[in-house]
C-alpha positions as CSV (number, residue, x, y, z in Angstrom):
1,M,47.0,-38.8,39.5
2,K,49.3,-41.4,37.9
3,K,49.1,-39.4,34.6
4,L,50.7,-36.4,36.4
5,L,53.9,-38.3,37.2
6,P,55.4,-38.3,33.7
7,L,54.5,-34.6,33.3
8,L,56.1,-33.7,36.6
9,T,59.2,-35.7,35.8
10,I,59.7,-34.3,32.3
11,F,60.1,-30.8,34.0
12,L,63.3,-32.3,35.5
13,L,64.7,-32.5,32.0
14,L,64.3,-28.9,31.1
15,P,67.7,-27.8,32.6
16,L,69.4,-30.1,30.0
17,I,68.5,-27.6,27.2
18,G,71.7,-26.1,26.0
19,F,73.9,-25.1,23.1
20,S,74.8,-28.0,20.9
21,H,78.6,-28.7,20.9
22,Q,79.7,-30.7,17.8
23,P,82.9,-32.6,16.8
24,K,85.3,-30.9,14.4
25,Q,84.4,-27.7,16.2
26,S,86.2,-25.4,18.6
27,L,84.4,-22.7,20.7
28,I,85.6,-19.5,22.2
29,Y,83.3,-18.2,25.0
30,L,83.8,-14.6,26.0
31,R,82.6,-12.8,29.1
32,I,82.5,-9.0,28.9
33,Y,82.7,-7.1,32.2
34,E,82.5,-3.3,32.4
35,E,84.8,-3.1,35.4
36,T,87.2,-6.1,35.2
37,G,87.6,-6.6,31.5
38,I,87.2,-9.5,29.1
39,E,87.5,-13.1,30.2
40,G,87.0,-16.3,28.2
41,R,87.8,-19.9,27.5
42,F,88.9,-22.0,24.6
43,E,86.8,-25.2,24.3
44,V,88.8,-27.9,22.5
45,N,87.2,-31.3,21.6
46,A,89.1,-34.4,22.6
47,N,89.1,-35.5,18.9
48,E,91.7,-32.7,18.4
49,L,93.7,-33.6,21.4
50,V,94.0,-37.1,19.9
51,N,94.6,-36.1,16.3
52,V,96.8,-33.0,16.7
53,F,98.6,-33.6,20.0
54,G,98.6,-37.3,20.0
55,L,97.1,-37.8,23.4
56,V,96.3,-41.4,24.1
57,Y,93.5,-41.0,26.6
58,G,90.7,-41.4,24.1
59,L,87.6,-39.1,23.7
60,N,86.9,-38.9,27.4
61,P,90.1,-37.8,29.1
62,T,90.2,-36.6,32.7
63,I,91.5,-33.1,33.6
64,D,94.4,-34.8,35.4
65,E,95.3,-36.6,32.2
66,V,95.3,-33.4,30.1
67,R,97.1,-31.3,32.6
68,P,100.7,-32.6,31.8
69,H,100.1,-31.4,28.2
70,Q,98.5,-28.0,29.2
71,D,101.5,-25.9,28.3
72,R,101.9,-27.4,24.9
73,I,98.2,-27.0,24.1
74,Q,98.0,-23.4,25.4
75,A,101.2,-22.5,23.3
76,Y,99.4,-23.9,20.3
77,L,96.3,-21.8,21.0
78,L,98.4,-18.7,21.5
79,R,100.0,-19.2,18.0
80,H,96.6,-19.6,16.4
81,A,94.4,-17.0,18.2
82,K,94.6,-13.2,18.2
83,F,92.4,-10.6,19.8
84,S,92.6,-6.9,18.9
85,S,90.6,-3.7,18.8
86,G,91.8,-1.3,16.1
87,P,95.5,-0.9,16.3
88,E,95.6,-2.3,19.9
89,A,96.4,-6.0,20.3
90,F,95.5,-7.8,23.4
91,T,97.6,-10.4,25.2
92,I,96.0,-13.7,26.0
93,V,96.8,-14.6,29.6
94,F,95.9,-18.2,30.6
95,T,94.7,-18.4,34.2
96,G,95.7,-22.0,34.7
97,E,92.2,-23.2,35.1
98,I,91.0,-26.2,33.1
99,S,87.4,-27.4,33.1
100,K,85.6,-30.0,31.1
101,L,82.3,-30.6,29.3
102,D,81.2,-34.2,28.7
103,T,79.6,-35.1,25.4
104,D,78.9,-38.4,23.7
105,F,81.2,-37.8,20.8
106,G,84.2,-36.5,22.7
107,D,84.6,-34.3,25.7
108,F,85.4,-30.6,25.4
109,I,88.4,-29.5,27.5
110,N,88.3,-25.8,28.4
111,F,91.3,-23.6,28.9
112,H,90.4,-20.3,30.7
113,F,92.0,-17.0,29.9
114,R,91.7,-13.2,30.2
115,L,92.8,-10.4,27.9
116,E,95.3,-7.8,28.9
117,P,95.8,-4.9,29.1
118,F,92.4,-3.6,30.1
119,T,91.7,0.1,30.7
120,D,88.4,0.9,29.0
121,L,86.1,-1.5,27.3
122,P,86.6,-1.3,23.6
123,D,83.9,-0.5,21.1
124,E,84.6,-3.7,19.1
125,L,86.7,-6.8,19.3
126,T,88.4,-8.5,16.4
127,I,89.1,-12.2,16.7
128,A,91.4,-14.2,14.4
129,Y,91.6,-18.0,14.8
130,T,93.2,-20.7,12.7
131,G,93.4,-23.5,15.3
132,F,93.1,-27.0,14.0
133,M,92.0,-25.6,10.5
134,E,95.4,-26.4,8.9
135,E,95.2,-30.0,10.1
136,D,91.5,-30.3,9.1
137,P,90.2,-27.7,6.6
138,S,86.6,-28.5,7.6
139,H,87.2,-27.5,11.2
140,R,85.2,-24.4,12.4
141,C,85.4,-22.1,15.4
142,L,82.3,-20.6,17.0
143,I,82.7,-17.3,19.0
144,V,80.0,-16.9,21.7
145,M,79.5,-13.9,23.9
146,E,78.4,-15.8,27.0
147,Y,78.1,-12.8,29.3
148,N,77.6,-9.1,28.4
149,W,75.1,-7.5,30.8
150,K,74.3,-4.4,28.8
151,A,73.9,-6.5,25.6
152,G,71.3,-8.6,27.4
153,L,73.4,-11.7,27.3
154,I,73.5,-13.6,30.6
155,N,74.9,-17.1,30.5
156,N,74.2,-17.2,26.8
157,E,75.1,-20.5,25.1
158,S,73.0,-20.4,21.9
159,L,73.6,-17.1,20.2
160,V,76.7,-17.3,18.1
161,A,78.5,-14.0,17.5
162,L,81.0,-15.3,14.9
163,D,81.5,-18.4,12.8
164,L,85.1,-18.7,11.7
165,S,86.5,-21.2,9.2
166,K,89.7,-21.7,7.1
167,D,88.3,-19.5,4.4
168,R,87.1,-16.8,6.9
169,S,89.4,-16.9,9.9
170,M,88.8,-13.4,11.2
171,G,85.8,-11.4,12.3
172,T,84.7,-8.5,14.4
173,I,82.0,-8.2,17.0
174,S,80.5,-5.0,18.3
175,L,80.5,-4.3,22.1
176,T,78.6,-1.0,21.7
177,E,75.2,-2.3,20.8
178,T,74.2,-2.3,24.4
179,S,71.8,-0.6,26.8
180,L,70.7,-0.8,30.4
181,W,67.3,-1.9,29.2
182,K,68.7,-4.9,27.5
183,G,70.5,-5.9,30.6
184,F,67.5,-5.4,32.8
185,M,65.2,-7.5,30.5
186,A,67.9,-10.2,30.3
187,M,67.7,-10.5,34.1
188,V,63.9,-10.6,34.0
189,R,64.1,-13.5,31.5
190,Q,66.7,-15.3,33.7
191,G,64.4,-14.9,36.7
192,M,61.5,-16.4,34.8
193,W,63.5,-19.2,33.4
194,H,65.1,-20.2,36.7
195,I,61.8,-20.6,38.5
196,W,60.4,-22.6,35.6
197,I,63.3,-25.1,35.6
198,G,63.5,-25.1,39.4
199,M,61.4,-28.1,40.2
200,D,61.8,-27.7,43.9
201,H,60.4,-24.1,43.7
202,I,57.5,-25.2,41.5
203,L,56.6,-28.1,43.8
204,F,56.8,-25.9,46.9
205,L,54.3,-23.5,45.2
206,L,52.1,-26.5,44.2
207,A,52.0,-27.7,47.8
208,L,51.1,-24.3,49.0
209,I,48.3,-23.7,46.5
210,L,46.6,-27.1,46.5
211,P,44.5,-26.1,49.6
212,S,43.5,-22.7,48.1
213,V,40.1,-23.9,46.8
214,V,39.1,-25.9,49.9
215,R,38.9,-25.5,53.6
216,R,39.2,-27.9,56.5
217,K,35.9,-29.1,57.9
218,R,36.3,-27.3,61.2
219,D,36.5,-24.0,59.5
220,R,32.6,-23.6,59.4
221,V,32.6,-20.1,58.0
222,A,34.4,-21.1,54.7
223,A,33.1,-24.6,54.6
224,T,29.3,-24.0,54.7
225,G,26.8,-22.1,52.6
226,P,24.6,-19.1,53.4
227,R,22.4,-21.1,55.7
228,G,24.8,-23.6,57.1
229,A,24.4,-26.0,54.3
230,K,27.5,-28.2,53.6
231,L,29.2,-27.4,50.3
232,G,30.0,-30.8,48.8
233,G,32.1,-33.7,50.0
234,D,34.2,-33.6,53.1
235,L,36.3,-36.6,52.5
236,L,39.7,-36.5,54.4
237,G,38.7,-33.3,56.2
238,W,38.4,-31.0,53.2
239,V,35.3,-29.2,51.8
240,P,35.2,-26.8,48.8
241,V,35.0,-23.0,49.1
242,E,31.7,-21.5,48.0
243,K,33.0,-18.5,46.1
244,F,36.1,-17.4,44.1
245,R,37.1,-14.5,46.4
246,P,38.3,-16.6,49.5
247,A,40.3,-18.9,47.2
248,F,41.9,-15.9,45.4
249,M,42.7,-14.1,48.7
250,Y,44.4,-17.2,50.0
251,I,46.6,-17.3,46.9
252,L,47.3,-13.6,47.2
253,K,48.3,-14.0,50.8
254,I,50.6,-17.0,50.2
255,V,52.3,-15.4,47.2
256,T,52.8,-12.1,49.0
257,F,54.6,-13.7,52.0
258,F,56.7,-16.0,49.7
259,T,57.7,-13.0,47.5
260,L,58.5,-10.8,50.5
261,A,60.7,-13.6,52.1
262,H,62.7,-14.5,49.0
263,T,63.2,-10.8,48.1
264,I,64.8,-10.2,51.4
265,T,67.3,-13.0,51.3
266,L,68.0,-12.7,47.6
267,S,69.1,-9.1,48.3
268,L,71.1,-10.0,51.4
269,A,73.0,-12.8,49.6
270,A,73.7,-10.8,46.5
271,L,75.0,-7.9,48.7
272,N,77.3,-10.5,50.4
273,I,75.7,-9.6,53.8
274,I,74.7,-13.2,54.5
275,D,76.3,-16.2,52.9
276,L,74.9,-19.7,53.8
277,P,76.4,-23.0,52.6
278,S,74.7,-24.1,49.4
279,R,74.3,-27.6,50.8
280,L,72.4,-26.4,53.8
281,V,70.2,-24.1,51.7
282,E,69.3,-26.8,49.1
283,S,68.6,-29.3,51.8
284,I,66.2,-27.0,53.6
285,I,64.5,-26.1,50.2
286,A,63.9,-29.8,49.7
287,F,62.6,-30.2,53.2
288,S,60.2,-27.2,52.7
289,V,58.4,-29.1,49.9
290,G,57.7,-32.0,52.2
291,L,56.6,-29.9,55.1
292,A,54.2,-27.8,53.0
293,A,52.7,-31.1,51.7
294,L,52.5,-32.6,55.2
295,H,50.6,-29.5,56.3
296,N,48.0,-30.4,53.7
297,I,47.4,-33.8,55.4
298,T,48.0,-32.9,59.0
299,P,47.7,-29.2,59.9
300,I,50.9,-27.9,61.4
301,F,50.0,-24.2,61.4
302,R,46.2,-24.2,61.4
303,G,45.0,-21.0,59.8
304,R,48.5,-19.7,59.4
305,D,49.7,-21.2,56.2
306,W,51.6,-18.0,55.4
307,I,54.1,-19.0,58.0
308,I,55.4,-21.8,55.8
309,A,55.4,-19.6,52.8
310,F,57.4,-16.9,54.6
311,V,59.9,-18.9,56.7
312,F,60.9,-21.3,53.9
313,G,60.6,-18.5,51.3
314,L,63.7,-17.0,53.0
315,F,65.7,-20.1,52.1
316,H,64.3,-20.2,48.5
317,G,65.7,-16.6,48.2
318,F,69.2,-17.9,49.1
319,G,68.6,-20.6,46.4
320,F,67.7,-17.9,43.8
321,A,70.9,-16.0,44.9
322,S,73.0,-19.0,44.0
323,V,71.7,-18.7,40.5
324,L,73.4,-15.3,40.1
325,G,76.7,-16.9,41.0
326,E,76.1,-19.7,38.4
327,L,75.4,-17.0,35.8
328,G,78.8,-15.5,36.4
329,F,77.3,-12.4,38.0
330,K,79.9,-10.2,39.5
331,G,77.9,-7.4,40.9
332,E,77.6,-5.3,37.8
333,Y,74.5,-3.0,37.9
334,L,73.5,-4.7,41.2
335,S,70.3,-2.8,41.8
336,L,68.9,-3.3,38.3
337,S,70.0,-6.9,38.3
338,L,68.3,-7.7,41.6
339,V,65.1,-5.9,40.6
340,G,65.0,-7.5,37.1
341,F,65.7,-11.0,38.4
342,N,63.1,-10.7,41.1
343,V,60.5,-9.4,38.7
344,G,61.2,-12.4,36.5
345,V,60.8,-14.7,39.4
346,E,57.4,-13.1,40.2
347,I,56.2,-13.3,36.6
348,G,57.3,-16.9,36.4
349,Q,55.4,-17.9,39.5
350,I,52.3,-15.9,38.4
351,V,52.4,-17.9,35.2
352,I,52.6,-21.2,37.1
353,I,49.8,-20.2,39.4
354,A,47.7,-18.9,36.5
355,L,48.0,-22.4,34.8
356,I,47.2,-24.4,37.9
357,F,44.8,-22.4,40.0
358,P,41.9,-22.2,37.5
359,I,41.9,-26.0,37.1
360,L,41.9,-26.5,40.9
361,Y,39.0,-24.1,41.2
362,L,36.9,-25.8,38.5
363,I,37.3,-29.3,40.1
364,R,37.0,-28.2,43.7
365,N,33.5,-29.6,44.1
366,R,34.3,-33.0,42.8
367,K,34.6,-35.8,45.3
368,L,37.9,-36.6,43.7
369,Y,39.5,-33.4,44.8
370,P,40.3,-34.3,48.5
371,K,41.8,-37.5,47.3
372,L,43.8,-35.7,44.7
373,L,45.0,-33.1,47.3
374,V,46.1,-35.8,49.7
375,G,47.5,-38.1,47.0
376,L,49.6,-35.3,45.5
377,S,50.8,-34.2,48.9
378,V,52.0,-37.8,49.7
379,L,53.8,-37.8,46.3
380,L,55.4,-34.4,47.2
381,I,56.6,-35.8,50.5
382,L,58.3,-38.7,48.8
383,V,60.0,-36.5,46.3
384,S,61.0,-34.1,49.0
385,T,62.5,-36.9,51.1
386,Y,64.4,-38.2,48.1
387,W,65.9,-34.8,47.4
388,F,66.7,-34.1,51.0
389,I,68.7,-37.4,51.4
390,E,70.6,-36.6,48.2
391,R,71.4,-33.0,49.2
392,A,71.9,-33.4,53.0
393,F,74.1,-36.4,52.7
394,D,75.7,-35.5,49.4
395,V,74.9,-38.8,47.7
396,D,73.7,-39.6,44.2
397,L,70.7,-41.9,44.3
398,P,70.0,-43.9,41.1
399,L,66.4,-42.9,40.4
400,D,67.2,-39.5,38.8
401,E,69.5,-41.1,36.2
402,A,67.0,-43.9,35.5
403,V,64.1,-41.4,35.0
404,N,66.2,-39.2,32.8
405,R,67.2,-42.1,30.7
406,L,63.6,-43.2,30.3
407,L,62.1,-39.8,29.6
408,Y,64.8,-38.1,27.7
409,P,63.7,-39.6,24.3
410,I,60.1,-38.6,25.1
411,A,61.1,-35.1,25.9
412,R,63.1,-34.8,22.7
413,F,60.2,-36.2,20.6
414,I,57.6,-33.7,21.9
415,G,60.1,-30.8,21.4
416,L,61.1,-30.0,25.0
417,L,64.7,-30.7,24.2
């Protein structure tokens, strides 16, 4: 069981995967919306703020330290960046928002903008950029389409549309190579990815399926053979199921109720019919892991495990809905997005179950299994309690940072990062 701990914790590192920002590099992220137009942000490394603008705050300035210089920096960007489509030139309108991305070699300060005027989405977009290239000829600018639903780009950080340099400071990207199918499949991939990196969802599923291949001793029908013979060890109140079918039907029932529940609330939240505070939702999701695990040790809903899957599945649906907000989802192609994301979530959880369930079924007759079930449940309760304290009381406990520091090199070595 101890060997499982590093594997479980490494999953915590998966959300760290992202596009590699480098020094001597600017980035322009674009978000293409069919109804509201083109939005974006310039990402400027703190090295340039020091070298070009003479800021004295070093490589890790705060937003408050940068803000007094905002007008000067934005005026520089306006002089060195142009957006057009054919003969039509767009005006860069800064929104006033500044955000920040921390890196080890200098933070990136982000200046958000939109392009005006917007009537119809153009077929192509031409970008010219010479920022920081006169001061440093080796400087480059990467153009990334972060969001374009019909192009299948949802929260994209790794596919570069253009790479501009001093020798090639202008390029054109097409906005017409799009289709509803690309957008739908992008949402499917997002659904799969977000359940795979959602450790709380994975551990909730794990807690629910651990009892699938065993039954409590008092359930004589499932716990005995054809003539009443006991089927293996009964340590800690659990005995193995005799055949595959009851275990599979248990999984099917749990997954059905969990799916039904989170589909309901994902739709309600995406349609803005119900909006619950994120802190409340995330706290209840953390609590759900511990309660499902406790049920494996002391039955709370004897014979009605589906109640836990359904009731807390409702809150997991609100958690999935928050992901759409994080992706910059603005309600475009709402029905297709919801269906695609939900299909992705289902595929993702089927893959998880397909990896775990056969192993559980194969080892169900071993005397070790009841100990493993209870031991893992205790571990899940501890993890759940830790997350609940962090989320409910809005505190950062030190264990996450220490674990990440310890396992980050390992995850990179084996290729997870």
